N, C-alpha and C positions, 0 to 999 in steps of 0.2 A: 756786457759784450765780452766775449772770449774767443780768441783765435787759437785753433789747435793744429798740430802738425805731427804726423806719425813718422818716426825715424825709420829709414829704410837702409838697404845694404850699402848704398853709395855714401851714406852719411856717417858711417861708424867711425871713420878716422877724423871726423870734424868735431870741433867743440860746439856746444850749444850756441855760443856767440856766432861762430862761423855759419851755422845753419840758419840762424835768424837773419844774418846779413845777406848771405848768398842765395838762399832758397826762398826766403820770405821778404827779402829786400827792405829790411829795416835800415834806417839811417843810423849811423853810430851815435848821433845826438839823441835820437829817440830811444835807442837801445840803452844808453847810459841812464836816461831818465827812468825807464822802466825797471832797470836793475836797482836803482836807488830807492824806488818805491816798493821793491819786493813783489813785483807783478808777474814774474816769470817762474813757471813751475815745470817740474819733470815728474810725470805720474802723480800729479797733485801735491807734490812736495816742493817747497821753495828750494832753490839750488844756487850753487856757485856756477855761473854760466860759462866759466872756463873749463868745466868738466866735460866728459864725453858721455853719450848715451848708448843704449843698445838697440838693436833692431826691434821694432814694434813699440819702443818707449814713446810716450806721448808728451810732447812739449805743448804747454798752454800758456797763453799770454792774456792777462786780464786788463781790460780798459775801463773797469767799473769805478775807478777812482774819480772823485769830484774835482772839478777845476773851477777856479775863480773867474766868473764871467760878469762881474759887477761893473765892468767898464761900459757895458751896454744896458740901456734902460729897456725894460720889458714893456712893450706896447701892444695891447689887444689889436689884432688885425685879422682880416679875412684872408686866409692863405689858400691859394689854388694848388692843392697837393696833387701832383701827377703820379708820384711813387714814393713809398717809404718802406724801409726795413730797419733792422737793428743798427745798420751802418750808415745809411744814406737818407737824405730827405731831398726830393726833387720837386721844385715849384715852377709854376708858370707865372712869371713876373709880368704885371701890367706895365704899360708905358707910363712914365711920369712918377716913378718911384726909384730912389737910389738903393743900391745894394748895401752900402756901408753908411754908418752914421757919419755926419760931418757937422760943421758949425751951422749950416743951413738946414740940415736934416738930422738934427741931434736925436730925435725920438721918433722919427717917421720913416726911417729906412726899412728895407726888407729884413735886415738883420735884427732890428728891434722887434719885429713881429715874430721872427724865428726864436728869439730869446724868450718871449712870452710863451710860445708854444712849447719849447723845451722845458721851461719851468712847470708848465701844466702837466707834463707827462713824467716829471721827476727826473729829467735828464740835465745834470748840472755840468755842462761842457761849454768850452769856448765856442763862439760862433765862427764857423770856418766855411765861407763860400769857396768853392773850388774854381768856378769860372765867374767871369764878370761881364755885365752888360751895361751899356750906357744908360743914363737916366731915362731917356725917351725910347729906348729899345725894349721890346717886349720879348717874352719867351723863357726858355728853360734855364734855370739856375740850380746848381747842385750844391747842397750843404753836406759836408762830411761830419759825422757824429763823433769822430775821434781823429787824433793827429795822424794815426797810421793810414787811414783811408785818404786823408788829404795828401799825404806824401805819395801814395800809390797812384792816385789819379793825376797829380801834378807831373809825376814821372811819365805817365802815359801821354800827356799832352806834348811833352818834349820828344817822344818817340813816335808820334803820330798814331798811336793806338786809340787815342781819344779823338773822335771825329765830330766836328761841329758843322751843321748845315743850317742855312738861313734862307728865308724868303724875303725879297725886297721889291718895292715898286720904284722904278727909275724913270726919270724924265726922258721921253723920246723912245725910239726903237733902236736897239743896239745891233750893230753888225760887226763881225759875224755873230750869228745867233748862239753859237756854242764856242767855248774856248777858255782861255785863262788869261789873267792879268798878272804879270810878274814884274812888279816895279818896287824899288826900295822906298821905305817910308821913314821919315825923320821928323823930329819935333820942329815946328816952324819957328824960325828965329823971332825972338821977342814975345812968344806966346807960351804959356804953360799948358794950354789945352789943345790948340790946333796942331794938326800934323800936315805934312806935305810930301810930295814925291821929290826925292833928292838922292843923288848918287852916293852921298855919304850915309844914307839911312840903312836900316836893317832890311835884309832880304824878306820879301813878302810875296805870297802867291795866293790868288783867289781863282778857283775854278768856277765857271758859271755856265748856265744854259737857260735860254729863253723859254718860258712856259707859255705865256699868252701875251698878245699885243692888243692894246686898246687905242683909242683915238690919239692920245698924246703921251701915253706912258706904257710901260711894260712890266709884267710880272717875271722876275728872274729868280732862279734857284742858285744858291752859292754854296760851295764847300771851301772852308778855310784850310789851307795846308800850313799856314802860319797864323799866329794869333796876335797881330799887332794892334795897338790902340787905333780905333776908328778905321780899321783896314778896308772894309767894304765901302764905307762912305768916301774915303780918300781915293780909292781906286776908281770907282765909277765917276766921281766928280772930275778926276783928271781926264777921263775919256770923254767928257762933255755930257755925261748922263748922271747928274747928281740924283740922290734919292729924293723922292717926293717929300716935301715938308722939311728938308734938312737945311735949317737956316745957317748952319756953320759952314757948310761946303756947297750950298746951293741957294735956293730962294724959298720964302714961305709959299705954301700952297693953299688954295681955297678948298682943296679936296681932303686934306688931312692936317691935323694941328701939330704933328711932330714927324720926325723922320720915319718913313715907312719901312721899318726893319724889324724882323721877327726871328728870334732864335728858335727855329722850327723843330730841329731834331738833333739829338746827341746819341752817340754810341760809344761804348767803352767796355773793357773787360772788368767785370766785378772783382775787386781785389780778394774777396773771401771765397766766392764760388768758382772763380776763374772762367765764368761763362760770359759770352758777349751779351750785353744788355743794350737795347735800343728804346728810346723814348721820344714821343712826339707831343708837341704842345699845339692845341687848336689856335687858330688865328683870332686876334681880338676883333671885336665887331666893326670898328671903323676901318680896319684893314680889309676885312672880309667883304664889306659893303662895296669896296672899289673893284673887286674882282668877280662879282657875280655876273 
């Protein structure tokens, strides 16, 4: 993996360090790491990054160094790959699998499967999920293949260039059919998992529109303008329309065995090509069956 940048007229009074920080948006922490590893070149020669370049000189940054990822066990796993290039791996996560290893999912998380896959293609990098989904939420999860990509996409999330869209099934018929929920979310007192609506919480906004009505439930499309833990689940539960099957914020459902929430679509600016990329994940069978 190599990132290149051609110096132009506006860069001639800037050091290589300044160009990497201001034009390519490297963090100072990552830049220091790359300097120590001698991974930054000017016209294919290693350089002191405090120097200046000339117009049409080529800065290149190599990310081909190996990283220790032995903290995660490699587990063979069937991965539903939506997209892959040299920089990104995008998966459609099924419901009922954790993204990160933990005491109860030490070798069965999605990261364990990605570790096995990376090993099989000779990519010795840390496992870096960019976005996170709950255990029982299905849909798109992005893994960055290097630290730079993770930084770029994380920054886009904070500036709203990274857009996340969900489909969910809620109990009842919501009114109005289109609108937004703008309610602050906080951790519920006495719980490390549950969230609640509280004036002391973080600003949270969910835009929604009703797609279809059924006898006792509705299919709703949501766009997250903020990314709080359990945001969609908490917002709709507070309005009296918990997600079907959400046992934390609603009730068990005979229709589906887990909360009916799917990370349906993501769009972002690819950090290398600077082009807008949009990806969609098909619905899982149990979800699709309820909306036929």
